N, CA, C and O atoms as a Maestro MAE file, in Angstrom:
{
 s_m_m2io_version
 :::
 2.0.0
}

f_m_ct {
 s_m_title
 :::
 protein
 m_atom[280] {
  # First column is atom index #
  i_m_mmod_type
  r_m_x_coord
  r_m_y_coord
  r_m_z_coord
  i_m_residue_number
  s_m_chain_name
  s_m_pdb_residue_name
  s_m_pdb_atom_name
  i_m_atomic_number
  :::
  1 25 108.442 101.936 112.522 1 A "MET " " N  " 7
  2 3 108.607 103.289 112.018 1 A "MET " " CA " 6
  3 2 108.434 103.272 110.492 1 A "MET " " C  " 6
  4 15 108.822 102.320 109.815 1 A "MET " " O  " 8
  5 25 107.854 104.327 109.987 2 A "THR " " N  " 7
  6 3 107.591 104.437 108.560 2 A "THR " " CA " 6
  7 2 107.999 105.816 108.053 2 A "THR " " C  " 6
  8 15 108.151 106.754 108.836 2 A "THR " " O  " 8
  9 25 108.172 105.932 106.762 3 A "GLU " " N  " 7
  10 3 108.443 107.223 106.139 3 A "GLU " " CA " 6
  11 2 107.224 107.622 105.316 3 A "GLU " " C  " 6
  12 15 106.666 106.806 104.583 3 A "GLU " " O  " 8
  13 25 106.820 108.869 105.442 4 A "CYS " " N  " 7
  14 3 105.626 109.338 104.734 4 A "CYS " " CA " 6
  15 2 105.747 109.184 103.222 4 A "CYS " " C  " 6
  16 15 104.743 108.951 102.550 4 A "CYS " " O  " 8
  17 25 106.941 109.306 102.678 5 A "ILE " " N  " 7
  18 3 107.103 109.232 101.219 5 A "ILE " " CA " 6
  19 2 106.704 107.855 100.680 5 A "ILE " " C  " 6
  20 15 106.456 107.710 99.482 5 A "ILE " " O  " 8
  21 25 106.640 106.854 101.544 6 A "LYS " " N  " 7
  22 3 106.270 105.507 101.126 6 A "LYS " " CA " 6
  23 2 104.789 105.201 101.319 6 A "LYS " " C  " 6
  24 15 104.347 104.089 101.030 6 A "LYS " " O  " 8
  25 25 104.026 106.164 101.798 7 A "CYS " " N  " 7
  26 3 102.619 105.945 102.135 7 A "CYS " " CA " 6
  27 2 101.679 106.330 100.994 7 A "CYS " " C  " 6
  28 15 101.933 107.293 100.270 7 A "CYS " " O  " 8
  29 25 100.605 105.581 100.843 8 A "GLN " " N  " 7
  30 3 99.588 105.854 99.820 8 A "GLN " " CA " 6
  31 2 98.879 107.179 100.059 8 A "GLN " " C  " 6
  32 15 98.346 107.771 99.121 8 A "GLN " " O  " 8
  33 25 98.865 107.642 101.279 9 A "ASN " " N  " 7
  34 3 98.116 108.852 101.627 9 A "ASN " " CA " 6
  35 2 98.864 110.151 101.348 9 A "ASN " " C  " 6
  36 15 98.285 111.229 101.480 9 A "ASN " " O  " 8
  37 25 100.121 110.075 100.970 10 A "LEU " " N  " 7
  38 3 100.898 111.281 100.695 10 A "LEU " " CA " 6
  39 2 100.575 111.825 99.305 10 A "LEU " " C  " 6
  40 15 100.463 111.069 98.341 10 A "LEU " " O  " 8
  41 25 100.429 113.128 99.218 11 A "ASP " " N  " 7
  42 3 100.123 113.775 97.942 11 A "ASP " " CA " 6
  43 2 101.227 114.784 97.627 11 A "ASP " " C  " 6
  44 15 101.114 115.961 97.970 11 A "ASP " " O  " 8
  45 25 102.287 114.322 96.979 12 A "LEU " " N  " 7
  46 3 103.451 115.168 96.687 12 A "LEU " " CA " 6
  47 2 103.131 116.333 95.763 12 A "LEU " " C  " 6
  48 15 103.780 117.377 95.835 12 A "LEU " " O  " 8
  49 25 102.157 116.169 94.910 13 A "LYS " " N  " 7
  50 3 101.883 117.199 93.918 13 A "LYS " " CA " 6
  51 2 100.870 118.247 94.380 13 A "LYS " " C  " 6
  52 15 100.517 119.147 93.618 13 A "LYS " " O  " 8
  53 25 100.407 118.134 95.610 14 A "ALA " " N  " 7
  54 3 99.411 119.077 96.127 14 A "ALA " " CA " 6
  55 2 99.956 120.498 96.185 14 A "ALA " " C  " 6
  56 15 99.238 121.455 95.896 14 A "ALA " " O  " 8
  57 25 101.220 120.635 96.557 15 A "ASP " " N  " 7
  58 3 101.843 121.958 96.662 15 A "ASP " " CA " 6
  59 2 103.343 121.796 96.428 15 A "ASP " " C  " 6
  60 15 104.098 121.491 97.352 15 A "ASP " " O  " 8
  61 25 103.764 122.006 95.177 16 A "GLU " " N  " 7
  62 3 105.167 121.775 94.818 16 A "GLU " " CA " 6
  63 2 106.131 122.680 95.566 16 A "GLU " " C  " 6
  64 15 107.282 122.306 95.792 16 A "GLU " " O  " 8
  65 25 105.679 123.857 95.951 17 A "ARG " " N  " 7
  66 3 106.563 124.762 96.711 17 A "ARG " " CA " 6
  67 2 106.938 124.141 98.046 17 A "ARG " " C  " 6
  68 15 108.088 124.230 98.477 17 A "ARG " " O  " 8
  69 25 105.976 123.517 98.697 18 A "MET " " N  " 7
  70 3 106.253 122.868 99.978 18 A "MET " " CA " 6
  71 2 107.064 121.591 99.780 18 A "MET " " C  " 6
  72 15 107.916 121.259 100.604 18 A "MET " " O  " 8
  73 25 106.798 120.875 98.688 19 A "THR " " N  " 7
  74 3 107.538 119.653 98.409 19 A "THR " " CA " 6
  75 2 109.014 119.951 98.207 19 A "THR " " C  " 6
  76 15 109.864 119.161 98.618 19 A "THR " " O  " 8
  77 25 109.331 121.073 97.582 20 A "LYS " " N  " 7
  78 3 110.731 121.452 97.368 20 A "LYS " " CA " 6
  79 2 111.499 121.592 98.664 20 A "LYS " " C  " 6
  80 15 112.713 121.388 98.693 20 A "LYS " " O  " 8
  81 25 110.807 121.939 99.734 21 A "VAL " " N  " 7
  82 3 111.485 122.099 101.025 21 A "VAL " " CA " 6
  83 2 111.245 120.902 101.949 21 A "VAL " " C  " 6
  84 15 111.569 120.961 103.135 21 A "VAL " " O  " 8
  85 25 110.682 119.823 101.412 22 A "GLY " " N  " 7
  86 3 110.588 118.578 102.165 22 A "GLY " " CA " 6
  87 2 109.281 118.304 102.879 22 A "GLY " " C  " 6
  88 15 109.236 117.455 103.770 22 A "GLY " " O  " 8
  89 25 108.208 119.007 102.508 23 A "PHE " " N  " 7
  90 3 106.912 118.794 103.146 23 A "PHE " " CA " 6
  91 2 105.840 118.527 102.096 23 A "PHE " " C  " 6
  92 15 105.963 118.949 100.946 23 A "PHE " " O  " 8
  93 25 104.795 117.824 102.504 24 A "SER " " N  " 7
  94 3 103.678 117.572 101.599 24 A "SER " " CA " 6
  95 2 102.416 117.336 102.406 24 A "SER " " C  " 6
  96 15 102.436 117.310 103.637 24 A "SER " " O  " 8
  97 25 101.342 117.169 101.699 25 A "ARG " " N  " 7
  98 3 100.054 116.950 102.360 25 A "ARG " " CA " 6
  99 2 99.764 115.461 102.483 25 A "ARG " " C  " 6
  100 15 100.093 114.661 101.607 25 A "ARG " " O  " 8
  101 25 99.143 115.125 103.593 26 A "CYS " " N  " 7
  102 3 98.646 113.770 103.826 26 A "CYS " " CA " 6
  103 2 97.141 113.822 103.593 26 A "CYS " " C  " 6
  104 15 96.460 114.708 104.109 26 A "CYS " " O  " 8
  105 25 96.631 112.886 102.827 27 A "LYS " " N  " 7
  106 3 95.204 112.861 102.511 27 A "LYS " " CA " 6
  107 2 94.345 112.615 103.749 27 A "LYS " " C  " 6
  108 15 93.140 112.865 103.718 27 A "LYS " " O  " 8
  109 25 94.937 112.134 104.828 28 A "LYS " " N  " 7
  110 3 94.193 111.849 106.055 28 A "LYS " " CA " 6
  111 2 94.140 113.063 106.991 28 A "LYS " " C  " 6
  112 15 93.421 113.039 107.990 28 A "LYS " " O  " 8
  113 25 94.889 114.114 106.677 29 A "LEU " " N  " 7
  114 3 94.911 115.317 107.505 29 A "LEU " " CA " 6
  115 2 94.150 116.444 106.819 29 A "LEU " " C  " 6
  116 15 93.743 116.312 105.665 29 A "LEU " " O  " 8
  117 25 93.963 117.525 107.515 30 A "SER " " N  " 7
  118 3 93.265 118.668 106.922 30 A "SER " " CA " 6
  119 2 94.131 119.308 105.831 30 A "SER " " C  " 6
  120 15 95.341 119.091 105.776 30 A "SER " " O  " 8
  121 25 93.502 120.085 104.982 31 A "ALA " " N  " 7
  122 3 94.172 120.665 103.815 31 A "ALA " " CA " 6
  123 2 95.289 121.645 104.172 31 A "ALA " " C  " 6
  124 15 96.157 121.903 103.338 31 A "ALA " " O  " 8
  125 25 95.293 122.187 105.362 32 A "TYR " " N  " 7
  126 3 96.323 123.164 105.727 32 A "TYR " " CA " 6
  127 2 97.457 122.548 106.539 32 A "TYR " " C  " 6
  128 15 98.363 123.267 106.963 32 A "TYR " " O  " 8
  129 25 97.432 121.247 106.764 33 A "GLU " " N  " 7
  130 3 98.498 120.581 107.508 33 A "GLU " " CA " 6
  131 2 99.465 119.910 106.544 33 A "GLU " " C  " 6
  132 15 99.054 119.297 105.559 33 A "GLU " " O  " 8
  133 25 100.749 120.035 106.838 34 A "PHE " " N  " 7
  134 3 101.794 119.418 106.038 34 A "PHE " " CA " 6
  135 2 102.607 118.475 106.914 34 A "PHE " " C  " 6
  136 15 102.716 118.674 108.124 34 A "PHE " " O  " 8
  137 25 103.175 117.448 106.292 35 A "VAL " " N  " 7
  138 3 104.032 116.501 107.003 35 A "VAL " " CA " 6
  139 2 105.393 116.471 106.327 35 A "VAL " " C  " 6
  140 15 105.513 116.737 105.131 35 A "VAL " " O  " 8
  141 25 106.410 116.145 107.101 36 A "SER " " N  " 7
  142 3 107.745 115.964 106.550 36 A "SER " " CA " 6
  143 2 107.742 114.655 105.783 36 A "SER " " C  " 6
  144 15 107.329 113.625 106.317 36 A "SER " " O  " 8
  145 25 108.194 114.681 104.546 37 A "ILE " " N  " 7
  146 3 108.131 113.457 103.750 37 A "ILE " " CA " 6
  147 2 109.252 112.481 104.076 37 A "ILE " " C  " 6
  148 15 109.205 111.328 103.648 37 A "ILE " " O  " 8
  149 25 110.258 112.920 104.824 38 A "LYS " " N  " 7
  150 3 111.376 112.039 105.138 38 A "LYS " " CA " 6
  151 2 111.410 111.563 106.583 38 A "LYS " " C  " 6
  152 15 112.210 110.688 106.914 38 A "LYS " " O  " 8
  153 25 110.584 112.100 107.437 39 A "ARG " " N  " 7
  154 3 110.685 111.727 108.847 39 A "ARG " " CA " 6
  155 2 110.127 110.332 109.100 39 A "ARG " " C  " 6
  156 15 109.212 109.875 108.414 39 A "ARG " " O  " 8
  157 25 110.690 109.675 110.086 40 A "ASP " " N  " 7
  158 3 110.196 108.374 110.520 40 A "ASP " " CA " 6
  159 2 109.101 108.608 111.550 40 A "ASP " " C  " 6
  160 15 109.303 109.330 112.527 40 A "ASP " " O  " 8
  161 25 107.949 108.000 111.332 41 A "ILE " " N  " 7
  162 3 106.820 108.203 112.245 41 A "ILE " " CA " 6
  163 2 106.089 106.890 112.520 41 A "ILE " " C  " 6
  164 15 106.270 105.902 111.808 41 A "ILE " " O  " 8
  165 25 105.280 106.897 113.538 42 A "HIS " " N  " 7
  166 3 104.319 105.828 113.808 42 A "HIS " " CA " 6
  167 2 102.967 106.423 113.429 42 A "HIS " " C  " 6
  168 15 102.538 107.405 114.035 42 A "HIS " " O  " 8
  169 25 102.304 105.859 112.461 43 A "CYS " " N  " 7
  170 3 101.050 106.432 111.974 43 A "CYS " " CA " 6
  171 2 100.007 105.326 111.808 43 A "CYS " " C  " 6
  172 15 100.254 104.319 111.145 43 A "CYS " " O  " 8
  173 25 98.868 105.523 112.405 44 A "SER " " N  " 7
  174 3 97.808 104.517 112.306 44 A "SER " " CA " 6
  175 2 97.175 104.476 110.915 44 A "SER " " C  " 6
  176 15 96.535 103.487 110.556 44 A "SER " " O  " 8
  177 25 97.349 105.544 110.131 45 A "ASP " " N  " 7
  178 3 96.777 105.602 108.776 45 A "ASP " " CA " 6
  179 2 97.759 105.158 107.695 45 A "ASP " " C  " 6
  180 15 97.422 105.176 106.511 45 A "ASP " " O  " 8
  181 25 98.968 104.760 108.086 46 A "TYR " " N  " 7
  182 3 100.002 104.393 107.113 46 A "TYR " " CA " 6
  183 2 99.612 103.146 106.326 46 A "TYR " " C  " 6
  184 15 99.235 102.121 106.893 46 A "TYR " " O  " 8
  185 25 99.713 103.264 105.007 47 A "LYS " " N  " 7
  186 3 99.521 102.130 104.105 47 A "LYS " " CA " 6
  187 2 100.611 102.229 103.052 47 A "LYS " " C  " 6
  188 15 100.622 103.161 102.248 47 A "LYS " " O  " 8
  189 25 101.518 101.280 103.055 48 A "GLU " " N  " 7
  190 3 102.633 101.348 102.110 48 A "GLU " " CA " 6
  191 2 102.136 101.207 100.681 48 A "GLU " " C  " 6
  192 15 101.311 100.350 100.366 48 A "GLU " " O  " 8
  193 25 102.662 102.073 99.831 49 A "ASP " " N  " 7
  194 3 102.292 102.064 98.416 49 A "ASP " " CA " 6
  195 2 103.081 100.990 97.681 49 A "ASP " " C  " 6
  196 15 103.954 100.345 98.262 49 A "ASP " " O  " 8
  197 25 102.776 100.807 96.426 50 A "LYS " " N  " 7
  198 3 103.472 99.826 95.587 50 A "LYS " " CA " 6
  199 2 104.934 100.245 95.417 50 A "LYS " " C  " 6
  200 15 105.225 101.440 95.357 50 A "LYS " " O  " 8
  201 25 105.854 99.285 95.338 51 A "PRO " " N  " 7
  202 3 107.280 99.623 95.201 51 A "PRO " " CA " 6
  203 2 107.588 100.527 94.007 51 A "PRO " " C  " 6
  204 15 108.434 101.415 94.112 51 A "PRO " " O  " 8
  205 25 106.916 100.316 92.878 52 A "GLU " " N  " 7
  206 3 107.186 101.147 91.698 52 A "GLU " " CA " 6
  207 2 106.724 102.589 91.917 52 A "GLU " " C  " 6
  208 15 107.344 103.523 91.409 52 A "GLU " " O  " 8
  209 25 105.644 102.770 92.666 53 A "VAL " " N  " 7
  210 3 105.159 104.117 92.984 53 A "VAL " " CA " 6
  211 2 106.147 104.813 93.924 53 A "VAL " " C  " 6
  212 15 106.451 105.995 93.759 53 A "VAL " " O  " 8
  213 25 106.634 104.071 94.900 54 A "ILE " " N  " 7
  214 3 107.605 104.634 95.846 54 A "ILE " " CA " 6
  215 2 108.868 105.073 95.113 54 A "ILE " " C  " 6
  216 15 109.389 106.158 95.369 54 A "ILE " " O  " 8
  217 25 109.362 104.236 94.205 55 A "GLU " " N  " 7
  218 3 110.554 104.591 93.426 55 A "GLU " " CA " 6
  219 2 110.331 105.870 92.625 55 A "GLU " " C  " 6
  220 15 111.201 106.741 92.589 55 A "GLU " " O  " 8
  221 25 109.181 105.986 91.987 56 A "LYS " " N  " 7
  222 3 108.870 107.184 91.198 56 A "LYS " " CA " 6
  223 2 108.796 108.421 92.082 56 A "LYS " " C  " 6
  224 15 109.273 109.490 91.699 56 A "LYS " " O  " 8
  225 25 108.200 108.281 93.261 57 A "ARG " " N  " 7
  226 3 108.114 109.412 94.183 57 A "ARG " " CA " 6
  227 2 109.495 109.882 94.624 57 A "ARG " " C  " 6
  228 15 109.781 111.079 94.655 57 A "ARG " " O  " 8
  229 25 110.342 108.918 94.964 58 A "ILE " " N  " 7
  230 3 111.694 109.271 95.413 58 A "ILE " " CA " 6
  231 2 112.454 109.964 94.291 58 A "ILE " " C  " 6
  232 15 113.152 110.948 94.535 58 A "ILE " " O  " 8
  233 25 112.329 109.469 93.073 59 A "ALA " " N  " 7
  234 3 113.000 110.098 91.926 59 A "ALA " " CA " 6
  235 2 112.422 111.487 91.658 59 A "ALA " " C  " 6
  236 15 113.173 112.428 91.402 59 A "ALA " " O  " 8
  237 25 111.112 111.621 91.713 60 A "TRP " " N  " 7
  238 3 110.437 112.909 91.494 60 A "TRP " " CA " 6
  239 2 110.899 113.913 92.534 60 A "TRP " " C  " 6
  240 15 111.200 115.062 92.212 60 A "TRP " " O  " 8
  241 25 110.951 113.477 93.767 61 A "ARG " " N  " 7
  242 3 111.380 114.345 94.865 61 A "ARG " " CA " 6
  243 2 112.848 114.745 94.699 61 A "ARG " " C  " 6
  244 15 113.196 115.908 94.901 61 A "ARG " " O  " 8
  245 25 113.694 113.807 94.340 62 A "ALA " " N  " 7
  246 3 115.116 114.084 94.163 62 A "ALA " " CA " 6
  247 2 115.341 115.100 93.045 62 A "ALA " " C  " 6
  248 15 116.211 115.963 93.157 62 A "ALA " " O  " 8
  249 25 114.563 115.001 91.975 63 A "GLN " " N  " 7
  250 3 114.685 115.940 90.865 63 A "GLN " " CA " 6
  251 2 114.343 117.356 91.322 63 A "GLN " " C  " 6
  252 15 115.037 118.309 90.968 63 A "GLN " " O  " 8
  253 25 113.297 117.492 92.091 64 A "ARG " " N  " 7
  254 3 112.911 118.823 92.574 64 A "ARG " " CA " 6
  255 2 113.872 119.350 93.621 64 A "ARG " " C  " 6
  256 15 114.102 120.556 93.705 64 A "ARG " " O  " 8
  257 25 114.430 118.460 94.416 65 A "GLU " " N  " 7
  258 3 115.402 118.864 95.422 65 A "GLU " " CA " 6
  259 2 116.668 119.392 94.743 65 A "GLU " " C  " 6
  260 15 117.297 120.327 95.237 65 A "GLU " " O  " 8
  261 25 117.034 118.791 93.617 66 A "ALA " " N  " 7
  262 3 118.216 119.211 92.876 66 A "ALA " " CA " 6
  263 2 118.030 120.595 92.258 66 A "ALA " " C  " 6
  264 15 119.009 121.281 91.965 66 A "ALA " " O  " 8
  265 25 116.787 121.003 92.060 67 A "CYS " " N  " 7
  266 3 116.487 122.294 91.442 67 A "CYS " " CA " 6
  267 2 116.329 123.430 92.449 67 A "CYS " " C  " 6
  268 15 116.006 124.555 92.067 67 A "CYS " " O  " 8
  269 25 116.550 123.147 93.719 68 A "LYS " " N  " 7
  270 3 116.365 124.169 94.764 68 A "LYS " " CA " 6
  271 2 117.285 125.356 94.537 68 A "LYS " " C  " 6
  272 15 118.434 125.211 94.120 68 A "LYS " " O  " 8
  273 25 116.756 126.506 94.817 69 A "THR " " N  " 7
  274 3 117.562 127.716 94.831 69 A "THR " " CA " 6
  275 2 117.341 128.407 96.160 69 A "THR " " C  " 6
  276 15 116.209 128.532 96.626 69 A "THR " " O  " 8
  277 25 118.413 128.849 96.757 70 A "TYR " " N  " 7
  278 3 118.309 129.515 98.065 70 A "TYR " " CA " 6
  279 2 118.629 130.968 97.960 70 A "TYR " " C  " 6
  280 15 118.592 131.682 98.962 70 A "TYR " " O  " 8
  :::
 }
 m_bond[279] {
  # First column is bond index #
  i_m_from
  i_m_to
  i_m_order
  :::
  1 1 2 1
  2 2 3 1
  3 3 4 2
  4 3 5 1
  5 5 6 1
  6 6 7 1
  7 7 8 2
  8 7 9 1
  9 9 10 1
  10 10 11 1
  11 11 12 2
  12 11 13 1
  13 13 14 1
  14 14 15 1
  15 15 16 2
  16 15 17 1
  17 17 18 1
  18 18 19 1
  19 19 20 2
  20 19 21 1
  21 21 22 1
  22 22 23 1
  23 23 24 2
  24 23 25 1
  25 25 26 1
  26 26 27 1
  27 27 28 2
  28 27 29 1
  29 29 30 1
  30 30 31 1
  31 31 32 2
  32 31 33 1
  33 33 34 1
  34 34 35 1
  35 35 36 2
  36 35 37 1
  37 37 38 1
  38 38 39 1
  39 39 40 2
  40 39 41 1
  41 41 42 1
  42 42 43 1
  43 43 44 2
  44 43 45 1
  45 45 46 1
  46 46 47 1
  47 47 48 2
  48 47 49 1
  49 49 50 1
  50 50 51 1
  51 51 52 2
  52 51 53 1
  53 53 54 1
  54 54 55 1
  55 55 56 2
  56 55 57 1
  57 57 58 1
  58 58 59 1
  59 59 60 2
  60 59 61 1
  61 61 62 1
  62 62 63 1
  63 63 64 2
  64 63 65 1
  65 65 66 1
  66 66 67 1
  67 67 68 2
  68 67 69 1
  69 69 70 1
  70 70 71 1
  71 71 72 2
  72 71 73 1
  73 73 74 1
  74 74 75 1
  75 75 76 2
  76 75 77 1
  77 77 78 1
  78 78 79 1
  79 79 80 2
  80 79 81 1
  81 81 82 1
  82 82 83 1
  83 83 84 2
  84 83 85 1
  85 85 86 1
  86 86 87 1
  87 87 88 2
  88 87 89 1
  89 89 90 1
  90 90 91 1
  91 91 92 2
  92 91 93 1
  93 93 94 1
  94 94 95 1
  95 95 96 2
  96 95 97 1
  97 97 98 1
  98 98 99 1
  99 99 100 2
  100 99 101 1
  101 101 102 1
  102 102 103 1
  103 103 104 2
  104 103 105 1
  105 105 106 1
  106 106 107 1
  107 107 108 2
  108 107 109 1
  109 109 110 1
  110 110 111 1
  111 111 112 2
  112 111 113 1
  113 113 114 1
  114 114 115 1
  115 115 116 2
  116 115 117 1
  117 117 118 1
  118 118 119 1
  119 119 120 2
  120 119 121 1
  121 121 122 1
  122 122 123 1
  123 123 124 2
  124 123 125 1
  125 125 126 1
  126 126 127 1
  127 127 128 2
  128 127 129 1
  129 129 130 1
  130 130 131 1
  131 131 132 2
  132 131 133 1
  133 133 134 1
  134 134 135 1
  135 135 136 2
  136 135 137 1
  137 137 138 1
  138 138 139 1
  139 139 140 2
  140 139 141 1
  141 141 142 1
  142 142 143 1
  143 143 144 2
  144 143 145 1
  145 145 146 1
  146 146 147 1
  147 147 148 2
  148 147 149 1
  149 149 150 1
  150 150 151 1
  151 151 152 2
  152 151 153 1
  153 153 154 1
  154 154 155 1
  155 155 156 2
  156 155 157 1
  157 157 158 1
  158 158 159 1
  159 159 160 2
  160 159 161 1
  161 161 162 1
  162 162 163 1
  163 163 164 2
  164 163 165 1
  165 165 166 1
  166 166 167 1
  167 167 168 2
  168 167 169 1
  169 169 170 1
  170 170 171 1
  171 171 172 2
  172 171 173 1
  173 173 174 1
  174 174 175 1
  175 175 176 2
  176 175 177 1
  177 177 178 1
  178 178 179 1
  179 179 180 2
  180 179 181 1
  181 181 182 1
  182 182 183 1
  183 183 184 2
  184 183 185 1
  185 185 186 1
  186 186 187 1
  187 187 188 2
  188 187 189 1
  189 189 190 1
  190 190 191 1
  191 191 192 2
  192 191 193 1
  193 193 194 1
  194 194 195 1
  195 195 196 2
  196 195 197 1
  197 197 198 1
  198 198 199 1
  199 199 200 2
  200 199 201 1
  201 201 202 1
  202 202 203 1
  203 203 204 2
  204 203 205 1
  205 205 206 1
  206 206 207 1
  207 207 208 2
  208 207 209 1
  209 209 210 1
  210 210 211 1
  211 211 212 2
  212 211 213 1
  213 213 214 1
  214 214 215 1
  215 215 216 2
  216 215 217 1
  217 217 218 1
  218 218 219 1
  219 219 220 2
  220 219 221 1
  221 221 222 1
  222 222 223 1
  223 223 224 2
  224 223 225 1
  225 225 226 1
  226 226 227 1
  227 227 228 2
  228 227 229 1
  229 229 230 1
  230 230 231 1
  231 231 232 2
  232 231 233 1
  233 233 234 1
  234 234 235 1
  235 235 236 2
  236 235 237 1
  237 237 238 1
  238 238 239 1
  239 239 240 2
  240 239 241 1
  241 241 242 1
  242 242 243 1
  243 243 244 2
  244 243 245 1
  245 245 246 1
  246 246 247 1
  247 247 248 2
  248 247 249 1
  249 249 250 1
  250 250 251 1
  251 251 252 2
  252 251 253 1
  253 253 254 1
  254 254 255 1
  255 255 256 2
  256 255 257 1
  257 257 258 1
  258 258 259 1
  259 259 260 2
  260 259 261 1
  261 261 262 1
  262 262 263 1
  263 263 264 2
  264 263 265 1
  265 265 266 1
  266 266 267 1
  267 267 268 2
  268 267 269 1
  269 269 270 1
  270 270 271 1
  271 271 272 2
  272 271 273 1
  273 273 274 1
  274 274 275 1
  275 275 276 2
  276 275 277 1
  277 277 278 1
  278 278 279 1
  279 279 280 2
  :::
 }
}
């Protein structure tokens, strides 16, 4: 099982509005499809990114999550 936030194919900055609610685009899917960045999945296109990139993504995501307004 893998998490999308750790994959090289995830593009968190494609649509910040969707990222704020926990979704983002996968470069391997069509432009109108979004994936949950926290869900555990089995994906044939999964390629784990560098640890420093993963850390930055998690921090970037946490910062935006902290700014949520409902």
